[in-house]
C-alpha positions in Angstrom: 7.8 20.9 10.3 10.6 19.5 8.3 11.3 16.3 6.3 13.6 15.1 9.1 10.6 13.7 10.9 9.7 11.4 7.9 13.4 10.3 7.8 14.1 9.6 11.3 10.8 8.1 12.6 11.4 4.8 10.6 14.9 4.7 12.0 13.6 4.8 15.6 10.8 2.5 14.7 13.3 0.0 13.3 15.2 -0.1 16.5 12.2 -0.6 18.6 10.6 -3.3 16.4 14.0 -5.1 16.2 13.9 -5.5 20.0 10.4 -7.0 20.1 9.6 -10.6 20.3 7.8 -12.6 17.7 4.1 -11.9 17.5 4.3 -8.3 18.6 6.9 -7.1 16.0 4.5 -7.2 13.0 1.7 -5.3 14.8 4.4 -2.6 15.9 5.7 -2.4 12.4 2.2 -1.9 11.0 1.5 0.8 13.6 4.8 2.7 12.8 4.2 2.4 9.1 0.7 3.7 9.2 1.9 6.5 11.5 4.5 7.4 8.8 1.7 7.4 6.2 -0.3 9.7 8.4 2.7 12.2 8.7 3.1 12.1 4.8 -0.6 12.9 4.7 -0.1 15.9 6.8 2.8 17.0 4.6 0.7 16.6 1.5 -2.1 18.7 3.1 0.3 21.6 3.6 2.1 21.0 0.3 1.8 23.8 -2.2 2.0 22.1 -5.7 4.5 24.6 -7.2 8.1 24.2 -8.3 9.7 25.2 -4.9 11.3 23.0 -2.3 9.3 22.8 0.9 9.7 21.3 4.5 13.5 21.7 3.9 16.2 21.0 6.5 19.8 22.2 5.9 22.1 21.6 8.8 25.9 21.1 8.9 26.9 17.4 9.0 30.5 17.3 8.0 31.1 20.9 7.1 34.8 20.6 6.7 34.2 18.6 3.6 31.1 20.6 2.5 28.7 17.9 3.6 25.3 19.1 5.0 22.2 17.2 6.0 20.1 18.9 3.3 16.7 17.5 2.4 13.4 18.8 1.1 10.2 18.0 -0.8 9.1 19.4 -4.1 6.4 17.9 -6.4 8.6 15.2 -7.8 9.8 14.1 -4.4 6.3 14.3 -2.9 4.9 11.6 -5.3 7.8 9.3 -4.2 7.3 10.0 -0.6 3.6 9.1 -1.0 4.5 6.0 -2.9 6.9 4.8 -0.2 4.7 5.6 2.7 1.7 4.0 1.1 3.3 0.8 0.0 5.2 -0.1 3.2 2.1 -0.5 5.4 0.5 -2.5 2.6 3.6 -4.7 2.5 3.6 -5.2 6.2 0.0 -6.0 6.3 0.4 -8.6 3.5 2.9 -10.5 5.6 0.3 -11.2 8.4 -0.3 -14.7 7.1 3.4 -15.6 7.2 5.6 -16.9 10.1 9.2 -15.6 10.1 12.1 -16.6 12.2 13.2 -13.6 14.3 10.3 -11.4 13.3 11.7 -8.3 15.1 14.7 -8.3 12.8 12.7 -8.9 9.7 10.3 -6.0 10.3 13.0 -3.8 11.6 14.9 -4.2 8.4 11.8 -3.2 6.4 11.4 0.0 8.5 15.1 0.8 8.2 14.9 0.3 4.4 12.0 2.8 4.3 14.1 5.3 6.0 16.9 4.8 3.4 14.3 5.1 0.6 12.9 8.4 1.9 16.5 9.9 2.2 17.0 9.1 -1.5 13.7 10.6 -2.5 14.4 13.9 -0.4 18.1 14.4 -0.4 19.4 17.7 -1.7 23.0 16.9 -0.8 25.0 14.4 -3.1 26.7 12.7 -0.2 23.4 12.4 1.7 21.8 10.9 -1.4 24.6 8.3 -1.6 24.2 7.4 2.0 20.5 6.9 1.5 21.1 4.8 -1.6 23.5 2.4 0.3 21.2 2.5 3.5 18.3 1.2 1.4 20.5 -1.6 -0.2 21.9 -3.2 3.0 18.4 -4.1 4.6 17.0 -5.6 1.4 20.3 -7.7 1.1 19.7 -9.3 4.5 15.9 -9.7 4.0 16.7 -11.6 0.7 19.7 -13.5 2.2 18.0 -14.6 5.4 14.4 -15.3 4.5 14.6 -16.0 0.8 14.3 -19.4 -1.1 16.7 -22.3 -1.5 19.0 -20.5 -3.9 19.0 -17.1 -1.9 22.7 -16.9 -1.0 24.1 -17.2 -4.5 21.4 -15.1 -6.1 21.5 -12.4 -3.4 25.2 -12.1 -3.6 24.9 -11.5 -7.4 22.2 -8.8 -6.8 24.4 -7.2 -4.3 27.5 -7.2 -6.4 25.6 -5.8 -9.3 24.0 -2.9 -7.3 27.0 -2.1 -5.2 29.3 -1.9 -8.3 26.8 0.5 -10.0 26.8 2.5 -6.7 30.6 2.9 -6.8 30.4 4.4 -10.4 27.7 6.9 -9.0 30.0 7.7 -6.0 32.8 8.6 -8.4 30.4 10.9 -10.3 29.3 12.6 -7.2 32.9 13.2 -5.9 33.9 14.5 -9.3 31.0 17.0 -9.3 32.1 18.1 -5.8 35.5 18.7 -6.9 34.3 20.8 -9.9 31.8 22.8 -7.7 32.8 26.5 -6.9 31.6 26.2 -3.3 33.2 22.7 -2.8 30.1 21.2 -1.4 27.5 18.6 -2.5 24.6 20.8 -2.9 22.4 19.6 -5.8 21.8 23.1 -7.1 25.6 23.9 -7.0 25.9 20.8 -9.1 23.4 22.0 -11.6 25.3 25.2 -12.1 28.7 23.7 -12.7 28.5 23.8 -16.6 30.9 21.2 -17.8 31.7 20.7 -21.4 30.1 17.9 -23.4 32.9 15.4 -23.0 33.1 15.7 -19.2 29.3 15.7 -19.0 29.3 12.4 -20.9 31.6 10.9 -18.3 29.3 12.2 -15.5 26.3 10.8 -17.5 27.7 7.2 -17.5 28.8 7.4 -14.0 25.3 8.1 -12.9 23.6 6.1 -15.6 25.2 2.7 -14.7 23.9 2.9 -11.1 20.5 3.9 -12.1 20.1 1.5 -15.1 21.2 -1.5 -12.7 18.7 -0.4 -10.1 15.7 0.0 -12.5 16.8 -2.4 -14.1 17.2 -1.4 -17.7 18.3 -3.8 -20.5 21.0 -5.1 -20.6 21.7 -4.5 -16.9 18.6 -6.5 -15.7 20.0 -10.0 -15.3 19.9 -9.9 -11.6 16.3 -9.0 -11.4 14.2 -12.2 -12.3 16.1 -14.6 -10.0 16.2 -12.2 -7.1 12.5 -11.4 -7.4 11.7 -15.1 -7.4 14.0 -16.1 -4.6 13.3 -13.2 -2.4 10.6 -13.6 0.3 7.4 -12.0 -1.0 7.7 -8.8 1.2 11.3 -8.4 -0.3 10.1 -8.8 -3.7 7.4 -6.2 -3.1 10.0 -3.7 -1.6 12.3 -4.4 -4.6 9.6 -4.0 -7.3 7.2 -1.6 -5.8 9.6 1.0 -4.4 13.4 0.3 -4.7 13.5 0.1 -8.5 11.9 3.6 -8.5 15.2 4.9 -6.9 16.9 4.4 -10.2 14.0 6.2 -12.2 13.9 9.0 -9.7 17.7 9.3 -9.8 17.6 9.8 -13.6 15.0 12.6 -13.2 16.6 14.3 -10.3 20.5 13.6 -10.5 21.4 12.3 -14.0 19.7 14.5 -16.5 19.9 17.9 -14.8 23.6 17.3 -13.8 24.7 16.2 -17.4 22.2 17.7 -19.8 24.9 17.7 -22.7 25.8 14.1 -22.0 22.1 13.3 -21.9 21.6 14.9 -25.2 24.4 12.9 -26.6 23.3 9.4 -25.4 19.7 10.0 -25.4 19.0 8.0 -28.6 21.0 5.0 -27.4 19.1 4.8 -24.2 15.8 5.0 -25.9 16.9 2.0 -28.0 17.9 0.1 -25.0 14.7 0.9 -23.3 12.6 -0.4 -26.2 14.7 -3.6 -26.6 14.0 -4.2 -23.0 10.3 -3.9 -23.5 10.3 -6.5 -26.4 12.9 -8.7 -24.8 11.1 -9.0 -21.4 7.6 -9.4 -22.9 8.7 -12.2 -25.2 10.3 -14.1 -22.2 7.2 -13.5 -20.1 5.1 -15.3 -22.6 7.0 -18.5 -21.9 7.1 -18.3 -18.2 5.4 -21.1 -16.2 6.2 -19.7 -12.8 3.7 -17.0 -12.1 6.1 -14.9 -9.8 8.8 -15.0 -12.5 6.2 -14.0 -15.2 5.3 -10.9 -13.1 9.1 -10.1 -12.8 9.7 -10.0 -16.4 6.5 -8.0 -17.0 8.0 -5.5 -14.5 11.1 -5.1 -16.7 8.9 -4.4 -19.8 6.9 -1.8 -17.8 10.0 -0.2 -16.5 11.4 -0.1 -20.1 8.4 2.0 -21.2 8.9 4.4 -18.1 12.5 4.9 -19.1 11.6 5.7 -22.7 9.0 8.2 -21.5 11.7 9.9 -19.3 14.4 10.0 -21.9 12.1 11.4 -24.5 12.2 14.4 -22.1 8.9 15.8 -23.0 6.7 17.1 -20.3 3.9 14.7 -21.0 6.5 11.9 -21.0 8.0 12.8 -17.6 4.6 13.5 -16.1 3.6 10.0 -17.3 6.6 8.5 -15.7 5.8 10.2 -12.4 2.2 8.8 -12.2 3.3 5.5 -13.7 5.9 5.1 -10.9 3.1 5.2 -8.3 0.7 3.1 -10.5 3.4 0.4 -11.1 4.2 0.1 -7.4 0.6 -0.4 -6.5 -0.1 -2.9 -9.3 3.1 -5.0 -8.9 2.7 -5.3 -5.2 -0.8 -6.5 -5.8 0.4 -9.0 -8.4 3.1 -10.4 -6.2 0.5 -10.7 -3.3 -1.8 -12.6 -5.6 1.0 -15.1 -6.4 2.0 -15.3 -2.7 -1.5 -16.3 -1.8 -1.6 -18.9 -4.5 1.7 -20.2 -3.5 0.9 -20.4 0.3 -2.4 -22.2 -0.3 -1.3 -24.7 -3.0 2.5 -24.9 -2.7 3.0 -24.2 -6.3 3.4 -21.3 -8.6 3.3 -23.3 -11.8 0.6 -22.0 -14.0 0.1 -25.3 -15.8 -1.0 -27.0 -12.6 -3.7 -24.4 -11.9 -7.2 -23.7 -13.1 -10.8 -23.0 -12.0 -9.9 -21.1 -8.9 -12.6 -18.6 -9.7 -15.2 -21.2 -9.0 -14.0 -21.7 -5.4 -12.8 -18.2 -4.6 -15.0 -15.6 -6.3 -13.6 -12.6 -4.1 -10.0 -13.6 -4.8 -10.8 -13.8 -8.5 -12.4 -10.3 -8.7 -9.4 -8.9 -7.0 -7.0 -10.7 -9.3 -8.9 -9.5 -12.3 -8.9 -5.8 -11.2 -5.1 -6.0 -10.6 -4.5 -7.7 -14.0 -6.6 -4.9 -15.7 -4.7 -2.2 -13.9 -1.4 -3.8 -15.0 -2.4 -4.0 -18.6 -3.7 -0.5 -18.7 -7.6 -0.9 -19.3 -9.2 2.5 -19.6 -10.5 3.7 -16.1 -7.7 1.8 -14.3 -4.6 3.4 -13.0 -2.3 1.8 -15.6 -4.0 3.4 -18.5 -3.4 6.9 -17.4 0.4 6.5 -17.1 0.9 4.3 -20.2 -1.1 6.8 -22.4 1.0 9.8 -21.3 4.3 7.7 -21.7 3.5 6.7 -25.2 2.5 10.3 -26.0 5.9 11.5 -24.7 7.8 8.9 -26.8 5.8 9.8 -30.0 6.4 13.5 -29.4 10.2 12.8 -29.1 10.1 10.8 -32.3 8.3 13.5 -34.3 10.4 16.3 -33.0 13.7 14.7 -33.6 12.6 13.0 -36.8 13.7 9.8 -35.0 12.6 6.5 -36.5 8.9 6.6 -35.7 8.9 2.8 -35.8 10.8 2.7 -32.4 8.0 4.6 -30.9 5.5 2.3 -32.3 7.4 -0.7 -31.1 7.5 0.8 -27.5 3.7 0.7 -27.7 3.7 -3.1 -28.1 4.3 -3.3 -24.3 0.5 -2.7 -23.9 -0.4 -5.3 -26.5 2.1 -7.9 -25.3 1.2 -7.3 -21.6 -2.5 -7.7 -22.2 -1.8 -11.0 -24.0 0.4 -12.8 -21.4 -1.5 -11.3 -18.4 -5.0 -12.2 -19.6 -3.7 -15.7 -20.7 -2.2 -16.1 -17.2 -5.5 -15.1 -15.6 -7.4 -17.4 -17.8 -5.1 -20.4 -17.1 -5.2 -19.8 -13.4 -8.8 -18.8 -12.7 -11.0 -20.1 -15.5 -11.9 -23.7 -16.6 -12.6 -26.6 -14.2 -11.0 -27.1 -10.9 -8.5 -30.0 -10.4 -7.5 -32.0 -7.3 -5.1 -29.2 -6.3 -7.3 -26.2 -6.9 -10.5 -27.7 -5.5 -9.0 -27.1 -2.0 -8.3 -23.4 -2.7 -10.0 -21.1 -0.1 -11.1 -17.6 -0.6 -9.4 -14.6 0.9 -10.0 -13.5 4.4 -8.9 -11.0 7.0 -5.7 -9.2 6.2 -5.5 -10.6 2.6 -9.0 -9.2 1.9 -8.1 -5.8 3.4 -4.8 -5.5 1.5 -6.2 -6.5 -1.8 -9.2 -4.3 -1.2 -7.1 -1.2 -0.6 -5.1 -2.0 -3.8 -8.2 -2.6 -6.0 -9.7 0.8 -4.7 -6.5 2.6 -5.5 -6.4 1.1 -9.0 -10.0 2.2 -9.8 -9.7 5.6 -8.0 -6.6 6.7 -9.7 -7.7 5.3 -13.1 -11.1 7.3 -12.8 -9.7 10.6 -11.4 -5.8 10.7 -11.8 -5.8 14.7 -11.7 -4.9 15.1 -7.9 -1.8 12.9 -8.3 -0.7 14.5 -11.5 -1.2 17.9 -10.2 1.4 17.3 -7.3 4.2 17.0 -9.7 3.1 19.1 -12.6 4.8 22.4 -11.8 8.0 20.7 -10.6 8.2 18.6 -13.8 7.5 21.8 -15.9 10.2 23.7 -14.3 12.8 20.8 -14.7 12.0 20.5 -18.4 12.3 24.2 -19.0 15.7 24.3 -17.3 17.1 21.6 -19.7 15.6 23.0 -22.8 18.2 25.9 -22.8 20.9 23.3 -23.5 19.1 22.2 -26.8 
């Protein structure tokens, strides 16, 4: 059993679903996405949590140019595979209350995007990684452009230009590493062994960093994100925030830092500063948002800033925190955008100032909303607490070890305080108080809404209470990667 089945099943499913008529496409998409999750579960059951690459496939693709279809799964990849295969069926299920023109194309694009994401998270060949990177971008562009809001064309074009331009820098970096590799191939382990000097590694660092920073997004490369998240259809926003931004974070861990360790060391402090600035900047803007969906978008920037700081601290606890927080952030942000989708669909508004008292008429919805908010702000015994605690530990370890300004690490911790303030205030304004003429008509969750939110809430609590199984998956691979880089210090 190789990883190829995980990659190609969504491609075949996308073709089948795209040919189906409205009404059956979403059921087929849910069936195939659940089948993909089951297969991922089988891989997990056979996975040995050490530092080795498993379920690998390595066959010639364009051998004349050293290009192979080479992919496999280690502990770091496995977490991302689980994230992708878990969230896609939840995202499909969350769309059951919507009607889309040409549903076959809509759900086919979602499944094709899943295939591209899985290529990114398992690729061991630089050219294959780039193909997966672009293959994931194209479907989300059409999802946003065809099914988005009123300003979708202008905003989606901006998003595409930003991300595609960053991808071109990465492509230049990949080709440069290929030209420097002794075997003239794109094998990731060959790239790791090239051993460029600090000057050339700095160039490689920026070639990759620009692509990954835009995708996350990291301040100041974030300007495409709030508008795109707001204008995209809810399923598109979930794909972007829940999974796609993790491509950039994963790329930093797998492709940026190991390929340019000397460049990383040189620019490490600068990126830490940018990450912390992004935390404060996004949090302050989130305070002033009246549109609930836009508030969650800025909240996501702040949380990603903390994940980036934890990674660039490059301590074992920080990177482990980033791994579990990528999964947790994906679960929580999908839940939060679903909450606002339900509100918007029932009341035709996302303006927080027009809401209030919904808890009185929708108690089940209010409980689910509260659990997701508490997971997002990192309350102990919720999933968000585990990741944020480890990330902050990693940042503080870096500050102490490098005699770096300890105040920077302290400021990074403000993301928890700020997040708690604006998220709990949002919940209070939406759910508490008296109902008004608008909110009195709000109906409680039923059917697919209840199932989707129920699964998300169970995951938030289960991972928060017992995070060890998730952390154990990536522990050995993270330790091995950290040790490989330590020799460059």
